[in-house]
C-alpha positions in Angstrom: -0.3 -0.1 -0.1 1.2 3.4 -1.1 1.3 6.7 0.5 -2.2 8.8 1.4 -2.0 12.6 1.6 -3.7 13.5 5.3 -6.4 16.1 5.0 -6.7 18.5 7.6 -10.0 18.5 9.4 -9.3 21.9 11.3 -8.6 24.8 8.7 -6.2 27.9 9.7 -8.0 31.1 8.6 -6.2 33.9 8.5 -9.3 36.1 9.6 -10.6 36.9 13.4 -12.8 33.6 14.7 -14.3 32.9 17.9 -15.0 29.3 18.9 -17.4 27.8 21.5 -16.1 24.8 23.1 -18.0 22.0 24.8 -16.6 23.1 28.2 -18.0 26.2 28.0 -14.6 28.1 26.8 -14.3 30.7 24.1 -11.5 30.8 22.1 -9.9 33.3 19.8 -7.8 32.2 16.8 -4.3 33.7 15.9 -5.7 36.2 14.0 -8.0 37.6 17.0 -5.2 36.7 19.4 -2.3 39.1 17.4 -5.1 42.2 18.3 -4.9 41.7 21.9 -1.2 40.7 22.1 -0.6 43.8 20.2 -2.6 46.3 23.0 -1.2 43.9 25.7 -4.5 43.3 26.8 -5.5 41.0 30.0 -9.3 41.1 30.3 -12.3 41.4 27.9 -15.7 42.1 28.6 -18.6 40.2 27.2 -21.6 42.0 25.4 -24.5 40.5 24.1 -27.5 42.0 21.7 -30.1 39.4 21.9 -32.0 40.8 19.2 -29.3 40.2 16.5 -28.0 37.1 18.1 -24.5 38.7 18.3 -21.8 39.0 20.9 -19.0 41.6 21.5 -15.7 40.6 22.8 -14.2 44.0 24.3 -11.0 44.1 25.3 -9.4 45.9 28.4 -6.2 46.5 30.1 -7.3 47.3 33.8 -9.2 44.2 36.0 -12.7 45.0 35.7 -15.3 42.8 38.3 -17.2 42.0 34.9 -14.3 40.7 33.4 -12.9 38.0 31.9 -9.1 36.9 32.1 -7.6 35.8 28.8 -5.3 32.9 29.0 -2.6 33.2 25.8 -1.2 29.6 24.4 2.4 29.6 24.7 3.2 29.0 21.1 1.4 31.7 20.6 -1.2 30.2 18.5 -4.2 31.7 20.3 -6.1 32.6 23.4 -9.2 31.8 25.1 -11.1 32.1 28.7 -13.9 30.4 30.3 -17.1 31.9 29.5 -19.6 29.4 30.6 -21.9 31.7 32.6 -22.0 34.0 29.9 -23.1 31.1 27.5 -25.5 29.9 30.3 -27.1 33.4 30.5 -27.6 33.7 26.7 -29.2 30.3 26.2 -26.2 28.7 24.0 -25.6 25.1 23.8 -21.7 24.1 23.6 -22.8 20.7 23.6 -20.4 20.9 20.7 -18.0 22.7 19.3 -18.3 25.9 16.9 -16.5 28.5 15.6 -17.7 31.5 13.4 -16.0 34.6 12.1 -15.7 37.6 14.0 -14.8 41.3 12.8 -13.1 44.1 14.5 -15.4 47.0 15.0 -13.1 50.0 15.4 -15.8 52.4 16.6 -16.5 50.0 19.4 -13.3 48.9 20.1 -14.6 45.4 19.8 -14.6 41.9 18.3 -18.5 41.3 16.9 -19.7 37.9 16.1 -22.9 36.2 14.9 -24.1 33.5 17.1 -24.9 30.2 15.3 -28.5 30.0 15.6 -28.3 26.4 15.8 -26.7 26.7 18.7 -29.2 28.8 20.8 -31.5 27.0 22.9 -34.6 29.4 22.7 -34.3 29.4 19.0 -33.8 25.8 18.2 -37.1 24.8 20.2 -40.4 25.8 21.6 -41.4 25.4 25.0 -43.5 22.4 24.9 -47.1 22.4 26.0 -49.2 19.4 27.9 -51.5 18.1 25.5 -54.7 17.7 27.3 -57.2 14.2 27.2 -54.0 12.3 27.4 -53.4 9.6 30.5 -50.4 10.0 32.7 -48.6 7.2 34.0 -49.3 5.8 37.4 -46.2 6.5 39.9 -45.6 3.2 41.7 -44.7 3.9 45.2 
């Protein structure tokens, strides 16, 4: 059997991107991380626009009680922070890892990204209402 070419599963992109993993962490790719490194950023504030399903990641240099501490990868390939409470707050299902493009908004001084609609629990499933006239299962004591 001869050699075969391995096809990469993860593509490296040169534009800023944010990912949401199954542990509730948000990660920024190298392109986004380079902006933070250039400005010596240690913390970010997270913003949520519920109507547009968009998040904002605003870098700040001083510690703030509302801020998330950013950890940088040792090899300089990216950065990330735990955002489980934020993802819970916005109703995001992080049972699978997803990645989306992010764009830098100069006027606001932050990255903006549209949340994957399939990841928003309130958008995927409507509340179920009970159907009247059905038999309830009896509970054995």
